[in-house]
All heavy atoms as a GROMACS GRO file, in nm:
protein
  566
    1MET      N    1  16.466   0.459  13.299
    1MET     CA    2  16.440   0.436  13.159
    1MET      C    3  16.481   0.561  13.080
    1MET      O    4  16.448   0.672  13.119
    1MET     CB    5  16.291   0.408  13.137
    1MET     CG    6  16.263   0.389  12.992
    1MET     SD    7  16.097   0.361  12.930
    1MET     CE    8  15.994   0.307  13.054
    2PRO      N    9  16.554   0.543  12.968
    2PRO     CA   10  16.596   0.659  12.891
    2PRO      C   11  16.476   0.727  12.824
    2PRO      O   12  16.377   0.664  12.791
    2PRO     CB   13  16.691   0.602  12.786
    2PRO     CG   14  16.673   0.456  12.788
    2PRO     CD   15  16.606   0.419  12.916
    3ARG      N   16  16.491   0.855  12.809
    3ARG     CA   17  16.385   0.933  12.747
    3ARG      C   18  16.387   0.910  12.596
    3ARG      O   19  16.490   0.920  12.532
    3ARG     CB   20  16.408   1.080  12.779
    3ARG     CG   21  16.297   1.167  12.734
    3ARG     CD   22  16.317   1.306  12.785
    3ARG     NE   23  16.218   1.392  12.723
    3ARG     CZ   24  16.222   1.520  12.722
    3ARG    NH1   25  16.321   1.581  12.782
    3ARG    NH2   26  16.130   1.592  12.665
    4ARG      N   27  16.273   0.878  12.538
    4ARG     CA   28  16.264   0.852  12.395
    4ARG      C   29  16.241   0.981  12.319
    4ARG      O   30  16.171   1.070  12.366
    4ARG     CB   31  16.149   0.756  12.367
    4ARG     CG   32  16.174   0.617  12.423
    4ARG     CD   33  16.057   0.529  12.408
    4ARG     NE   34  16.021   0.515  12.268
    4ARG     CZ   35  15.940   0.424  12.220
    4ARG    NH1   36  15.885   0.339  12.304
    4ARG    NH2   37  15.912   0.417  12.093
    5SER      N   38  16.299   0.988  12.201
    5SER     CA   39  16.280   1.107  12.118
    5SER      C   40  16.140   1.105  12.058
    5SER      O   41  16.072   1.002  12.052
    5SER     CB   42  16.384   1.112  12.007
    5SER     OG   43  16.359   1.011  11.912
    6LEU      N   44  16.097   1.219  12.011
    6LEU     CA   45  15.965   1.232  11.949
    6LEU      C   46  15.956   1.143  11.825
    6LEU      O   47  15.854   1.080  11.799
    6LEU     CB   48  15.938   1.378  11.913
    6LEU     CG   49  15.805   1.406  11.844
    6LEU    CD1   50  15.689   1.367  11.934
    6LEU    CD2   51  15.796   1.553  11.807
    7PHE      N   52  16.066   1.136  11.749
    7PHE     CA   53  16.066   1.053  11.628
    7PHE      C   54  16.043   0.906  11.663
    7PHE      O   55  15.962   0.838  11.599
    7PHE     CB   56  16.197   1.069  11.552
    7PHE     CG   57  16.208   0.981  11.432
    7PHE    CD1   58  16.136   1.009  11.317
    7PHE    CD2   59  16.288   0.868  11.434
    7PHE    CE1   60  16.143   0.927  11.207
    7PHE    CE2   61  16.297   0.785  11.324
    7PHE     CZ   62  16.223   0.815  11.210
    8LEU      N   63  16.114   0.855  11.762
    8LEU     CA   64  16.097   0.715  11.801
    8LEU      C   65  15.957   0.688  11.854
    8LEU      O   66  15.901   0.580  11.834
    8LEU     CB   67  16.201   0.674  11.904
    8LEU     CG   68  16.343   0.661  11.852
    8LEU    CD1   69  16.437   0.626  11.966
    8LEU    CD2   70  16.351   0.556  11.744
    9THR      N   71  15.900   0.784  11.922
    9THR     CA   72  15.766   0.768  11.975
    9THR      C   73  15.662   0.768  11.862
    9THR      O   74  15.566   0.692  11.866
    9THR     CB   75  15.733   0.880  12.075
    9THR    OG1   76  15.832   0.879  12.178
    9THR    CG2   77  15.597   0.861  12.137
   10ALA      N   78  15.684   0.851  11.760
   10ALA     CA   79  15.587   0.865  11.651
   10ALA      C   80  15.605   0.761  11.541
   10ALA      O   81  15.516   0.744  11.458
   10ALA     CB   82  15.598   1.005  11.591
   11THR      N   83  15.717   0.690  11.538
   11THR     CA   84  15.746   0.598  11.428
   11THR      C   85  15.637   0.491  11.408
   11THR      O   86  15.595   0.470  11.294
   11THR     CB   87  15.883   0.532  11.449
   11THR    OG1   88  15.982   0.635  11.448
   11THR    CG2   89  15.914   0.433  11.340
   12PRO      N   90  15.587   0.424  11.511
   12PRO     CA   91  15.482   0.324  11.486
   12PRO      C   92  15.356   0.386  11.423
   12PRO      O   93  15.297   0.328  11.333
   12PRO     CB   94  15.451   0.266  11.624
   12PRO     CG   95  15.575   0.290  11.703
   12PRO     CD   96  15.631   0.419  11.651
   13SER      N   97  15.318   0.503  11.469
   13SER     CA   98  15.200   0.569  11.412
   13SER      C   99  15.224   0.610  11.267
   13SER      O  100  15.135   0.595  11.183
   13SER     CB  101  15.164   0.693  11.494
   13SER     OG  102  15.132   0.656  11.625
   14LEU      N  103  15.343   0.659  11.237
   14LEU     CA  104  15.375   0.695  11.099
   14LEU      C  105  15.374   0.572  11.009
   14LEU      O  106  15.324   0.577  10.896
   14LEU     CB  107  15.511   0.763  11.093
   14LEU     CG  108  15.519   0.904  11.151
   14LEU    CD1  109  15.663   0.950  11.156
   14LEU    CD2  110  15.434   0.998  11.070
   15PHE      N  111  15.427   0.460  11.059
   15PHE     CA  112  15.426   0.337  10.980
   15PHE      C  113  15.284   0.294  10.947
   15PHE      O  114  15.252   0.260  10.833
   15PHE     CB  115  15.499   0.225  11.055
   15PHE     CG  116  15.485   0.093  10.988
   15PHE    CD1  117  15.560   0.063  10.875
   15PHE    CD2  118  15.395  -0.002  11.034
   15PHE    CE1  119  15.547  -0.060  10.811
   15PHE    CE2  120  15.381  -0.124  10.972
   15PHE     CZ  121  15.458  -0.152  10.860
   16VAL      N  122  15.196   0.294  11.046
   16VAL     CA  123  15.057   0.253  11.023
   16VAL      C  124  14.989   0.348  10.925
   16VAL      O  125  14.915   0.304  10.836
   16VAL     CB  126  14.980   0.246  11.157
   16VAL    CG1  127  14.832   0.228  11.134
   16VAL    CG2  128  15.035   0.133  11.243
   17LEU      N  129  15.015   0.476  10.935
   17LEU     CA  130  14.956   0.574  10.843
   17LEU      C  131  15.001   0.548  10.700
   17LEU      O  132  14.919   0.541  10.607
   17LEU     CB  133  14.993   0.715  10.885
   17LEU     CG  134  14.943   0.827  10.794
   17LEU    CD1  135  14.791   0.837  10.802
   17LEU    CD2  136  15.007   0.958  10.831
   18ILE      N  137  15.130   0.529  10.680
   18ILE     CA  138  15.183   0.505  10.545
   18ILE      C  139  15.134   0.371  10.492
   18ILE      O  140  15.093   0.359  10.377
   18ILE     CB  141  15.336   0.513  10.546
   18ILE    CG1  142  15.381   0.656  10.574
   18ILE    CG2  143  15.394   0.465  10.413
   18ILE    CD1  144  15.528   0.669  10.604
   19TRP      N  145  15.134   0.269  10.576
   19TRP     CA  146  15.091   0.136  10.534
   19TRP      C  147  14.944   0.136  10.494
   19TRP      O  148  14.906   0.077  10.393
   19TRP     CB  149  15.118   0.038  10.647
   19TRP     CG  150  15.072  -0.102  10.619
   19TRP    CD1  151  15.132  -0.193  10.537
   19TRP    CD2  152  14.958  -0.166  10.675
   19TRP    NE1  153  15.061  -0.310  10.539
   19TRP    CE2  154  14.953  -0.296  10.622
   19TRP    CE3  155  14.858  -0.126  10.764
   19TRP    CZ2  156  14.853  -0.387  10.655
   19TRP    CZ3  157  14.760  -0.216  10.798
   19TRP    CH2  158  14.758  -0.345  10.743
   20SER      N  159  14.861   0.202  10.572
   20SER     CA  160  14.717   0.201  10.544
   20SER      C  161  14.682   0.282  10.420
   20SER      O  162  14.583   0.251  10.353
   20SER     CB  163  14.639   0.252  10.665
   20SER     OG  164  14.673   0.386  10.693
   21THR      N  165  14.759   0.384  10.387
   21THR     CA  166  14.729   0.460  10.266
   21THR      C  167  14.758   0.380  10.140
   21THR      O  168  14.704   0.410  10.034
   21THR     CB  169  14.808   0.593  10.262
   21THR    OG1  170  14.947   0.564  10.270
   21THR    CG2  171  14.765   0.686  10.373
   22GLY      N  172  14.839   0.275  10.149
   22GLY     CA  173  14.865   0.189  10.034
   22GLY      C  174  14.737   0.123   9.984
   22GLY      O  175  14.713   0.112   9.864
   23TRP      N  176  14.652   0.079  10.075
   23TRP     CA  177  14.526   0.016  10.036
   23TRP      C  178  14.432   0.118   9.973
   23TRP      O  179  14.368   0.090   9.871
   23TRP     CB  180  14.459  -0.049  10.157
   23TRP     CG  181  14.332  -0.120  10.119
   23TRP    CD1  182  14.322  -0.246  10.073
   23TRP    CD2  183  14.200  -0.066  10.122
   23TRP    NE1  184  14.191  -0.276  10.048
   23TRP    CE2  185  14.114  -0.166  10.076
   23TRP    CE3  186  14.146   0.057  10.158
   23TRP    CZ2  187  13.977  -0.149  10.066
   23TRP    CZ3  188  14.009   0.075  10.147
   23TRP    CH2  189  13.926  -0.027  10.102
   24ILE      N  190  14.425   0.234  10.030
   24ILE     CA  191  14.336   0.338   9.978
   24ILE      C  192  14.378   0.378   9.838
   24ILE      O  193  14.295   0.386   9.746
   24ILE     CB  194  14.334   0.460  10.073
   24ILE    CG1  195  14.274   0.421  10.208
   24ILE    CG2  196  14.257   0.576  10.010
   24ILE    CD1  197  14.293   0.523  10.317
   25MET      N  198  14.506   0.402   9.819
   25MET     CA  199  14.554   0.441   9.686
   25MET      C  200  14.539   0.326   9.587
   25MET      O  201  14.505   0.348   9.471
   25MET     CB  202  14.700   0.487   9.693
   25MET     CG  203  14.720   0.614   9.772
   25MET     SD  204  14.620   0.752   9.714
   25MET     CE  205  14.689   0.776   9.553
   26GLY      N  206  14.562   0.204   9.631
   26GLY     CA  207  14.546   0.089   9.544
   26GLY      C  208  14.402   0.071   9.498
   26GLY      O  209  14.377   0.031   9.384
   27LYS      N  210  14.309   0.101   9.587
   27LYS     CA  211  14.168   0.088   9.552
   27LYS      C  212  14.133   0.182   9.438
   27LYS      O  213  14.066   0.143   9.342
   27LYS     CB  214  14.083   0.120   9.675
   27LYS     CG  215  13.936   0.116   9.649
   27LYS     CD  216  13.857   0.152   9.773
   27LYS     CE  217  13.710   0.157   9.742
   27LYS     NZ  218  13.630   0.206   9.852
   28TYR      N  219  14.178   0.306   9.444
   28TYR     CA  220  14.145   0.402   9.339
   28TYR      C  221  14.229   0.380   9.213
   28TYR      O  222  14.182   0.402   9.103
   28TYR     CB  223  14.163   0.545   9.391
   28TYR     CG  224  14.057   0.580   9.493
   28TYR    CD1  225  14.092   0.600   9.626
   28TYR    CD2  226  13.923   0.587   9.458
   28TYR    CE1  227  13.996   0.629   9.721
   28TYR    CE2  228  13.826   0.616   9.553
   28TYR     CZ  229  13.863   0.637   9.684
   28TYR     OH  230  13.768   0.665   9.778
   29ALA      N  231  14.350   0.335   9.228
   29ALA     CA  232  14.435   0.308   9.112
   29ALA      C  233  14.383   0.189   9.033
   29ALA      O  234  14.399   0.183   8.911
   29ALA     CB  235  14.579   0.285   9.156
   30ALA      N  236  14.322   0.092   9.101
   30ALA     CA  237  14.271  -0.027   9.033
   30ALA      C  238  14.156   0.007   8.940
   30ALA      O  239  14.130  -0.066   8.845
   30ALA     CB  240  14.226  -0.130   9.136
   31LEU      N  241  14.087   0.116   8.965
   31LEU     CA  242  13.975   0.154   8.879
   31LEU      C  243  14.021   0.201   8.742
   31LEU      O  244  13.955   0.174   8.641
   31LEU     CB  245  13.892   0.264   8.946
   31LEU     CG  246  13.826   0.227   9.079
   31LEU    CD1  247  13.759   0.350   9.139
   31LEU    CD2  248  13.725   0.115   9.059
   32ASP      N  249  14.132   0.273   8.737
   32ASP     CA  250  14.173   0.337   8.612
   32ASP      C  251  14.311   0.297   8.562
   32ASP      O  252  14.344   0.327   8.448
   32ASP     CB  253  14.172   0.490   8.629
   32ASP     CG  254  14.033   0.542   8.660
   32ASP    OD1  255  13.938   0.490   8.600
   32ASP    OD2  256  14.021   0.631   8.745
   33GLY      N  257  14.391   0.235   8.645
   33GLY     CA  258  14.530   0.216   8.606
   33GLY      C  259  14.572   0.070   8.597
   33GLY      O  260  14.509  -0.019   8.654
   34ASP      N  261  14.678   0.050   8.525
   34ASP     CA  262  14.740  -0.081   8.514
   34ASP      C  263  14.818  -0.110   8.642
   34ASP      O  264  14.885  -0.021   8.695
   34ASP     CB  265  14.834  -0.080   8.393
   34ASP     CG  266  14.907  -0.210   8.374
   34ASP    OD1  267  14.838  -0.314   8.370
   34ASP    OD2  268  15.031  -0.207   8.363
   35PRO      N  269  14.812  -0.231   8.695
   35PRO     CA  270  14.881  -0.261   8.821
   35PRO      C  271  15.032  -0.238   8.815
   35PRO      O  272  15.091  -0.187   8.910
   35PRO     CB  273  14.852  -0.409   8.845
   35PRO     CG  274  14.728  -0.437   8.769
   35PRO     CD  275  14.730  -0.345   8.651
   36LEU      N  276  15.096  -0.272   8.703
   36LEU     CA  277  15.240  -0.253   8.695
   36LEU      C  278  15.277  -0.105   8.687
   36LEU      O  279  15.380  -0.064   8.741
   36LEU     CB  280  15.297  -0.330   8.577
   36LEU     CG  281  15.290  -0.483   8.590
   36LEU    CD1  282  15.346  -0.550   8.466
   36LEU    CD2  283  15.361  -0.530   8.714
   37THR      N  284  15.194  -0.025   8.624
   37THR     CA  285  15.217   0.119   8.621
   37THR      C  286  15.205   0.177   8.761
   37THR      O  287  15.287   0.260   8.803
   37THR     CB  288  15.118   0.188   8.527
   37THR    OG1  289  15.128   0.129   8.397
   37THR    CG2  290  15.142   0.337   8.520
   38PHE      N  291  15.104   0.133   8.834
   38PHE     CA  292  15.086   0.179   8.972
   38PHE      C  293  15.206   0.143   9.058
   38PHE      O  294  15.257   0.225   9.134
   38PHE     CB  295  14.958   0.119   9.031
   38PHE     CG  296  14.939   0.148   9.175
   38PHE    CD1  297  14.911   0.276   9.219
   38PHE    CD2  298  14.949   0.048   9.270
   38PHE    CE1  299  14.893   0.305   9.353
   38PHE    CE2  300  14.933   0.074   9.404
   38PHE     CZ  301  14.904   0.203   9.445
   39LEU      N  302  15.256   0.019   9.045
   39LEU     CA  303  15.372  -0.022   9.123
   39LEU      C  304  15.497   0.056   9.083
   39LEU      O  305  15.577   0.095   9.169
   39LEU     CB  306  15.398  -0.172   9.105
   39LEU     CG  307  15.303  -0.264   9.180
   39LEU    CD1  308  15.332  -0.408   9.146
   39LEU    CD2  309  15.312  -0.241   9.329
   40ALA      N  310  15.513   0.082   8.954
   40ALA     CA  311  15.629   0.160   8.910
   40ALA      C  312  15.626   0.300   8.968
   40ALA      O  313  15.729   0.351   9.015
   40ALA     CB  314  15.633   0.166   8.758
   41VAL      N  315  15.510   0.363   8.968
   41VAL     CA  316  15.498   0.498   9.026
   41VAL      C  317  15.522   0.494   9.176
   41VAL      O  318  15.592   0.578   9.232
   41VAL     CB  319  15.360   0.558   8.993
   41VAL    CG1  320  15.334   0.685   9.071
   41VAL    CG2  321  15.346   0.583   8.844
   42ARG      N  322  15.468   0.392   9.242
   42ARG     CA  323  15.485   0.381   9.387
   42ARG      C  324  15.631   0.358   9.425
   42ARG      O  325  15.685   0.420   9.518
   42ARG     CB  326  15.399   0.267   9.438
   42ARG     CG  327  15.398   0.254   9.587
   42ARG     CD  328  15.298   0.150   9.630
   42ARG     NE  329  15.301   0.138   9.775
   42ARG     CZ  330  15.248   0.040   9.842
   42ARG    NH1  331  15.184  -0.055   9.779
   42ARG    NH2  332  15.256   0.035   9.972
   43PHE      N  333  15.700   0.269   9.353
   43PHE     CA  334  15.840   0.242   9.382
   43PHE      C  335  15.928   0.362   9.349
   43PHE      O  336  16.025   0.391   9.421
   43PHE     CB  337  15.890   0.119   9.308
   43PHE     CG  338  15.834  -0.010   9.363
   43PHE    CD1  339  15.809  -0.116   9.279
   43PHE    CD2  340  15.806  -0.024   9.497
   43PHE    CE1  341  15.757  -0.235   9.329
   43PHE    CE2  342  15.753  -0.143   9.548
   43PHE     CZ  343  15.729  -0.248   9.464
   44THR      N  344  15.896   0.433   9.243
   44THR     CA  345  15.971   0.555   9.208
   44THR      C  346  15.957   0.659   9.318
   44THR      O  347  16.054   0.723   9.358
   44THR     CB  348  15.925   0.611   9.073
   44THR    OG1  349  15.942   0.510   8.973
   44THR    CG2  350  16.002   0.735   9.036
   45GLY      N  351  15.835   0.675   9.368
   45GLY     CA  352  15.813   0.768   9.479
   45GLY      C  353  15.890   0.728   9.604
   45GLY      O  354  15.948   0.813   9.673
   46ALA      N  355  15.893   0.599   9.632
   46ALA     CA  356  15.966   0.550   9.750
   46ALA      C  357  16.115   0.577   9.734
   46ALA      O  358  16.182   0.619   9.830
   46ALA     CB  359  15.940   0.401   9.770
   47ILE      N  360  16.169   0.554   9.615
   47ILE     CA  361  16.311   0.581   9.591
   47ILE      C  362  16.341   0.730   9.607
   47ILE      O  363  16.442   0.767   9.666
   47ILE     CB  364  16.352   0.531   9.451
   47ILE    CG1  365  16.355   0.379   9.449
   47ILE    CG2  366  16.488   0.587   9.410
   47ILE    CD1  367  16.372   0.319   9.312
   48MET      N  368  16.252   0.815   9.557
   48MET     CA  369  16.275   0.960   9.565
   48MET      C  370  16.274   1.008   9.710
   48MET      O  371  16.340   1.106   9.743
   48MET     CB  372  16.169   1.034   9.482
   48MET     CG  373  16.187   1.014   9.334
   48MET     SD  374  16.052   1.082   9.234
   48MET     CE  375  16.052   1.252   9.285
   49VAL      N  376  16.199   0.941   9.796
   49VAL     CA  377  16.195   0.981   9.937
   49VAL      C  378  16.308   0.916  10.016
   49VAL      O  379  16.375   0.982  10.097
   49VAL     CB  380  16.057   0.943   9.998
   49VAL    CG1  381  16.058   0.961  10.148
   49VAL    CG2  382  15.947   1.026   9.935
   50LEU      N  383  16.332   0.787   9.992
   50LEU     CA  384  16.426   0.714  10.077
   50LEU      C  385  16.572   0.733  10.040
   50LEU      O  386  16.658   0.734  10.129
   50LEU     CB  387  16.391   0.565  10.076
   50LEU     CG  388  16.259   0.529  10.141
   50LEU    CD1  389  16.230   0.382  10.126
   50LEU    CD2  390  16.259   0.569  10.287
   51LEU      N  391  16.604   0.746   9.913
   51LEU     CA  392  16.745   0.758   9.873
   51LEU      C  393  16.812   0.882   9.934
   51LEU      O  394  16.921   0.871   9.991
   51LEU     CB  395  16.760   0.757   9.721
   51LEU     CG  396  16.902   0.751   9.669
   51LEU    CD1  397  16.974   0.626   9.719
   51LEU    CD2  398  16.904   0.755   9.517
   52PRO      N  399  16.751   1.001   9.927
   52PRO     CA  400  16.815   1.116   9.994
   52PRO      C  401  16.828   1.096  10.145
   52PRO      O  402  16.928   1.136  10.204
   52PRO     CB  403  16.722   1.233   9.964
   52PRO     CG  404  16.647   1.193   9.842
   52PRO     CD  405  16.634   1.044   9.850
   53LEU      N  406  16.731   1.029  10.206
   53LEU     CA  407  16.738   1.003  10.349
   53LEU      C  408  16.854   0.910  10.382
   53LEU      O  409  16.932   0.936  10.474
   53LEU     CB  410  16.606   0.943  10.398
   53LEU     CG  411  16.598   0.906  10.545
   53LEU    CD1  412  16.608   1.030  10.632
   53LEU    CD2  413  16.472   0.830  10.573
   54VAL      N  414  16.870   0.803  10.304
   54VAL     CA  415  16.978   0.708  10.325
   54VAL      C  416  17.114   0.776  10.306
   54VAL      O  417  17.207   0.754  10.384
   54VAL     CB  418  16.963   0.587  10.230
   54VAL    CG1  419  17.089   0.504  10.224
   54VAL    CG2  420  16.844   0.503  10.271
   55LEU      N  421  17.126   0.858  10.203
   55LEU     CA  422  17.251   0.928  10.178
   55LEU      C  423  17.281   1.031  10.287
   55LEU      O  424  17.396   1.050  10.325
   55LEU     CB  425  17.249   0.994  10.040
   55LEU     CG  426  17.242   0.896   9.921
   55LEU    CD1  427  17.227   0.972   9.791
   55LEU    CD2  428  17.362   0.804   9.918
   56ALA      N  429  17.177   1.096  10.339
   56ALA     CA  430  17.196   1.198  10.442
   56ALA      C  431  17.243   1.138  10.574
   56ALA      O  432  17.326   1.198  10.643
   56ALA     CB  433  17.066   1.276  10.464
   57ILE      N  434  17.192   1.020  10.609
   57ILE     CA  435  17.232   0.960  10.737
   57ILE      C  436  17.357   0.874  10.723
   57ILE      O  437  17.412   0.829  10.823
   57ILE     CB  438  17.118   0.879  10.802
   57ILE    CG1  439  17.081   0.758  10.717
   57ILE    CG2  440  16.999   0.965  10.831
   57ILE    CD1  441  16.983   0.664  10.784
   58GLY      N  442  17.402   0.851  10.601
   58GLY     CA  443  17.523   0.775  10.579
   58GLY      C  444  17.510   0.628  10.612
   58GLY      O  445  17.602   0.567  10.667
   59ALA      N  446  17.396   0.568  10.578
   59ALA     CA  447  17.374   0.426  10.607
   59ALA      C  448  17.470   0.340  10.527
   59ALA      O  449  17.508   0.374  10.416
   59ALA     CB  450  17.230   0.390  10.575
   60GLU      N  451  17.508   0.226  10.586
   60GLU     CA  452  17.597   0.134  10.517
   60GLU      C  453  17.517   0.047  10.420
   60GLU      O  454  17.408   0.001  10.451
   60GLU     CB  455  17.664   0.040  10.618
   60GLU     CG  456  17.785   0.100  10.682
   60GLU     CD  457  17.862  -0.005  10.760
   60GLU    OE1  458  17.882  -0.116  10.708
   60GLU    OE2  459  17.900   0.027  10.873
   61TRP      N  460  17.574   0.026  10.302
   61TRP     CA  461  17.514  -0.062  10.203
   61TRP      C  462  17.566  -0.203  10.227
   61TRP      O  463  17.680  -0.222  10.270
   61TRP     CB  464  17.549  -0.015  10.062
   61TRP     CG  465  17.489   0.118  10.030
   61TRP    CD1  466  17.549   0.240  10.045
   61TRP    CD2  467  17.358   0.143   9.982
   61TRP    NE1  468  17.463   0.338  10.007
   61TRP    CE2  469  17.345   0.283   9.968
   61TRP    CE3  470  17.250   0.062   9.948
   61TRP    CZ2  471  17.228   0.343   9.922
   61TRP    CZ3  472  17.134   0.123   9.902
   61TRP    CH2  473  17.124   0.261   9.890
   62PRO      N  474  17.485  -0.304  10.198
   62PRO     CA  475  17.534  -0.440  10.217
   62PRO      C  476  17.649  -0.472  10.122
   62PRO      O  477  17.651  -0.427  10.008
   62PRO     CB  478  17.412  -0.528  10.186
   62PRO     CG  479  17.312  -0.441  10.122
   62PRO     CD  480  17.348  -0.299  10.151
   63ARG      N  481  17.745  -0.549  10.173
   63ARG     CA  482  17.860  -0.590  10.092
   63ARG      C  483  17.860  -0.741  10.082
   63ARG      O  484  17.840  -0.810  10.181
   63ARG     CB  485  17.988  -0.541  10.156
   63ARG     CG  486  18.004  -0.391  10.147
   63ARG     CD  487  18.140  -0.349  10.203
   63ARG     NE  488  18.170  -0.212  10.176
   63ARG     CZ  489  18.127  -0.109  10.249
   63ARG    NH1  490  18.050  -0.132  10.352
   63ARG    NH2  491  18.160   0.014  10.218
   64GLY      N  492  17.884  -0.790   9.964
   64GLY     CA  493  17.888  -0.934   9.944
   64GLY      C  494  17.754  -0.988   9.896
   64GLY      O  495  17.649  -0.923   9.910
   65ARG      N  496  17.761  -1.105   9.837
   65ARG     CA  497  17.642  -1.164   9.776
   65ARG      C  498  17.535  -1.200   9.879
   65ARG      O  499  17.416  -1.175   9.859
   65ARG     CB  500  17.682  -1.287   9.697
   65ARG     CG  501  17.568  -1.350   9.625
   65ARG     CD  502  17.613  -1.467   9.544
   65ARG     NE  503  17.498  -1.526   9.479
   65ARG     CZ  504  17.501  -1.635   9.411
   65ARG    NH1  505  17.615  -1.700   9.396
   65ARG    NH2  506  17.393  -1.683   9.357
   66GLY      N  507  17.574  -1.260   9.990
   66GLY     CA  508  17.478  -1.304  10.092
   66GLY      C  509  17.394  -1.190  10.149
   66GLY      O  510  17.270  -1.197  10.147
   67PRO      N  511  17.456  -1.084  10.200
   67PRO     CA  512  17.377  -0.974  10.255
   67PRO      C  513  17.290  -0.904  10.150
   67PRO      O  514  17.179  -0.860  10.180
   67PRO     CB  515  17.482  -0.878  10.310
   67PRO     CG  516  17.601  -0.963  10.338
   67PRO     CD  517  17.598  -1.070  10.233
   68ILE      N  518  17.339  -0.896  10.026
   68ILE     CA  519  17.258  -0.832   9.922
   68ILE      C  520  17.134  -0.916   9.891
   68ILE      O  521  17.023  -0.863   9.881
   68ILE     CB  522  17.343  -0.809   9.794
   68ILE    CG1  523  17.447  -0.701   9.820
   68ILE    CG2  524  17.255  -0.772   9.676
   68ILE    CD1  525  17.547  -0.682   9.709
   69LEU      N  526  17.151  -1.048   9.880
   69LEU     CA  527  17.036  -1.135   9.854
   69LEU      C  528  16.938  -1.133   9.971
   69LEU      O  529  16.817  -1.135   9.952
   69LEU     CB  530  17.084  -1.277   9.825
   69LEU     CG  531  17.156  -1.296   9.693
   69LEU    CD1  532  17.208  -1.440   9.682
   69LEU    CD2  533  17.065  -1.264   9.576
   70HIS      N  534  16.991  -1.127  10.092
   70HIS     CA  535  16.904  -1.119  10.210
   70HIS      C  536  16.824  -0.989  10.208
   70HIS      O  537  16.703  -0.991  10.237
   70HIS     CB  538  16.989  -1.128  10.337
   70HIS     CG  539  16.906  -1.121  10.462
   70HIS    ND1  540  16.827  -1.225  10.505
   70HIS    CD2  541  16.892  -1.020  10.552
   70HIS    CE1  542  16.768  -1.188  10.617
   70HIS    NE2  543  16.806  -1.064  10.647
   71ALA      N  544  16.888  -0.878  10.175
   71ALA     CA  545  16.817  -0.749  10.169
   71ALA      C  546  16.711  -0.750  10.059
   71ALA      O  547  16.601  -0.698  10.078
   71ALA     CB  548  16.918  -0.637  10.144
   72MET      N  549  16.743  -0.811   9.945
   72MET     CA  550  16.646  -0.819   9.836
   72MET      C  551  16.526  -0.906   9.874
   72MET      O  552  16.413  -0.876   9.840
   72MET     CB  553  16.713  -0.874   9.710
   72MET     CG  554  16.810  -0.776   9.646
   72MET     SD  555  16.907  -0.849   9.513
   72MET     CE  556  16.783  -0.899   9.398
   73GLY      N  557  16.553  -1.012   9.948
   73GLY     CA  558  16.444  -1.101   9.988
   73GLY      C  559  16.355  -1.043  10.094
   73GLY      O  560  16.235  -1.068  10.097
   74SER      N  561  16.412  -0.963  10.179
   74SER     CA  562  16.330  -0.906  10.287
   74SER      C  563  16.260  -0.781  10.242
   74SER      O  564  16.160  -0.743  10.292
   74SER     CB  565  16.414  -0.878  10.409
   74SER     OG  566  16.512  -0.782  10.381
   0.00000   0.00000   0.00000
């Protein structure tokens, strides 16, 4: 069996950590904030983190209408 990198081993735990903090932050944001404002801030933060990562690894962007709609739906 090939040896797995630390990143691949930690990825499921990181996903659960990030996913679970969404509920905690949503709970506190619901007390004082508008839901659409909260989503806008959350999506802006995700773009600020993910866009440099995507550009750094040179990921391919979908080409054509079908793959773009599939990516938007998923």
